[in-house]
C-alpha positions in Angstrom: -25.2 -73.9 38.4 -23.9 -71.1 40.9 -23.7 -72.1 44.4 -25.9 -70.0 47.0 -24.8 -70.3 50.5 -24.7 -65.7 51.7 -25.2 -63.0 50.2 -25.6 -59.6 51.1 -26.3 -57.0 49.1 -28.9 -53.7 48.1 -32.8 -55.1 48.5 -34.8 -53.6 45.8 -38.6 -52.6 47.5 -41.3 -53.9 44.5 -44.2 -54.0 46.7 -46.8 -54.8 43.4 -49.3 -57.6 44.2 -49.9 -60.2 41.3 -46.5 -60.2 39.6 -47.0 -61.8 36.7 -44.7 -64.0 34.4 -45.9 -62.4 31.5 -44.6 -58.8 33.7 -41.0 -59.9 34.4 -40.3 -60.6 30.9 -42.8 -60.0 28.5 -43.2 -63.2 26.1 -41.6 -61.2 22.6 -38.5 -62.5 24.4 -39.1 -66.2 25.2 -37.3 -66.5 21.5 -34.8 -67.6 23.1 -33.6 -70.7 24.8 -30.4 -69.6 26.3 -30.2 -68.6 29.4 -28.1 -65.3 29.3 -28.8 -62.1 27.7 -32.1 -61.5 29.4 -31.8 -59.2 32.9 -32.1 -56.3 30.2 -35.3 -56.9 29.3 -36.7 -57.8 32.8 -39.7 -56.1 33.4 -39.8 -54.9 29.9 -43.1 -53.0 30.1 -42.1 -51.1 33.1 -39.2 -50.7 32.9 -39.0 -48.8 29.6 -41.1 -46.4 27.5 -42.7 -47.3 23.7 -39.6 -45.8 22.4 -37.2 -47.7 24.9 -36.5 -44.9 27.4 -36.1 -45.9 30.8 -38.6 -44.9 32.9 -37.1 -42.8 36.0 -39.6 -43.9 38.3 -39.3 -47.7 38.5 -37.1 -48.9 40.9 -34.2 -51.0 39.2 -33.8 -47.8 37.1 -33.0 -45.9 39.6 -29.7 -45.7 40.7 -29.8 -47.1 44.2 -30.9 -50.5 42.9 -29.3 -51.1 39.3 -27.4 -53.7 41.0 -29.9 -54.6 43.2 -29.4 -58.6 44.7 -32.5 -59.5 46.7 -36.0 -58.4 45.5 -38.4 -58.4 47.9 -41.8 -58.3 46.3 -45.5 -57.9 46.8 -48.1 -60.9 47.2 -48.1 -63.9 44.6 -45.1 -63.3 42.6 -44.4 -64.9 39.5 -48.2 -66.0 39.4 -49.1 -66.8 35.3 -47.4 -69.1 32.6 -44.7 -71.1 34.1 -42.1 -69.7 31.4 -38.8 -70.8 32.7 -37.1 -67.4 31.3 -38.5 -65.2 34.3 -36.1 -67.1 36.9 -33.7 -66.5 33.9 -33.9 -63.2 33.3 -34.4 -62.3 36.9 -30.8 -64.2 37.8 -29.4 -62.9 34.3 -30.0 -59.2 36.4 -28.1 -59.9 39.1 -30.8 -60.9 42.1 -30.3 -64.0 43.5 -32.9 -64.2 46.1 -36.6 -63.3 45.6 -38.3 -62.4 49.3 -42.6 -62.6 49.5 -45.7 -63.7 51.3 -46.1 -65.8 48.5 -45.1 -67.7 45.2 -46.6 -69.4 42.3 -46.1 -72.8 42.5 -44.3 -73.4 39.3 -42.2 -70.0 39.5 -41.1 -71.5 42.9 -39.3 -74.3 42.4 -37.9 -72.8 38.9 -36.3 -70.2 41.4 -34.5 -73.7 42.5 -33.8 -75.0 39.5 -31.7 -72.0 38.1 -29.9 -70.8 41.6 -32.2 -68.3 43.2 -33.9 -68.5 46.2 -37.2 -67.5 46.8 -38.2 -67.2 50.7 -42.1 -66.7 52.0 -42.1 -64.1 55.2 -45.7 -63.7 57.2 -46.6 -60.1 55.6 -45.0 -58.1 58.8 -41.7 -59.4 57.9 -42.1 -58.5 54.3 -43.5 -54.7 55.0 -40.2 -54.2 57.5 -38.1 -55.8 55.2 -39.6 -53.1 52.0 -38.7 -50.4 54.4 -35.7 -51.3 55.1 -35.6 -51.8 51.5 -36.6 -48.6 50.5 -33.1 -46.8 52.2 -31.8 -47.3 49.0 -28.0 -48.4 48.3 -26.5 -48.0 52.1 -28.8 -50.3 53.5 -27.6 -54.1 52.5 -29.4 -57.2 53.6 -27.8 -60.1 54.2 -29.7 -63.5 53.3 -27.9 -66.5 54.9 -29.4 -69.8 53.5 -27.2 -72.2 55.7 -28.8 -70.5 58.8 -31.3 -70.0 57.4 -31.9 -66.4 58.2 -32.6 -62.6 56.4 -30.4 -59.5 58.8 -31.8 -56.6 57.8 -29.2 -53.2 57.6 -30.3 -52.4 60.9 -29.1 -56.2 62.2 -32.8 -57.1 63.0 -32.7 -61.1 62.2 -35.5 -62.9 61.1 -35.2 -66.9 60.0 -37.1 -68.6 57.4 -38.0 -72.1 56.4 -36.4 -74.3 53.2 -37.4 -77.4 51.9 -34.1 -79.4 52.8 -33.3 -81.3 49.4 -33.8 -77.3 48.0 -31.8 -76.1 50.0 -28.8 -78.8 50.0 -29.3 -77.7 45.8 -29.0 -74.6 45.7 -25.5 -75.2 48.5 -24.1 -77.2 46.5 -25.1 -75.5 42.9 -26.8 -78.8 42.0 -29.7 -78.1 39.3 -31.4 -81.0 37.5 -28.7 -82.1 35.5 -26.0 -81.5 38.4 -27.9 -83.5 40.5 -28.3 -86.2 37.5 -24.0 -86.3 37.1 -23.5 -86.4 40.5 -24.6 -90.0 40.2 -23.1 -90.9 37.1 -20.7 -93.6 38.5 -23.5 -95.4 39.6 -25.2 -94.7 36.4 -22.2 -96.1 34.5 -22.4 -99.4 36.6 -26.1 -99.8 36.0 -25.5 -100.0 32.7 -22.3 -102.1 32.6 -24.6 -104.6 34.6 -27.7 -104.2 32.6 -25.5 -104.3 29.5 -24.0 -108.2 30.4 -27.1 -109.4 31.7 -29.2 -108.6 28.3 -27.0 -107.7 25.2 -29.8 -107.7 23.2 -30.9 -104.3 24.6 
């Protein structure tokens, strides 16, 4: 998993509330088990018309936000089903951080397992970040996971809380498999000892 320490990039404003996982990546795209290739279909039904043409008004279709790395979202982001394809699509698009007042629990945890930092902020802070994001491509926001601070384009700093274990995993680039493999030597020792103690197993 890609490590996350600090990013500085364009933040896209998406003030809609209750954006569910089907809006993030519609069920028709859930046939794959690959984590790559889903970014083109992120927010598909809001991003394209029925003929497959881009809807110009949608934020990620606007020139200023095509390369967005941060998403400032409305309340209850990622609600709905537990599909892991939702964070896959967000990450594949290039977004590494989502900031909202609240997230659905399963989506929130899936983000950490896929190299995305979800940050919960109070409504007044999210409103400030949303306004900063509306400035476009010239307004670059910084998210520093190590220091646990979000800095706006004009230098305002907002601290945030994050679980220490989840922070460690993101900084070190450890998903569930990576965490297991980090203990490979201990696992090998255990298996060797077990094999001697219980050779019939």
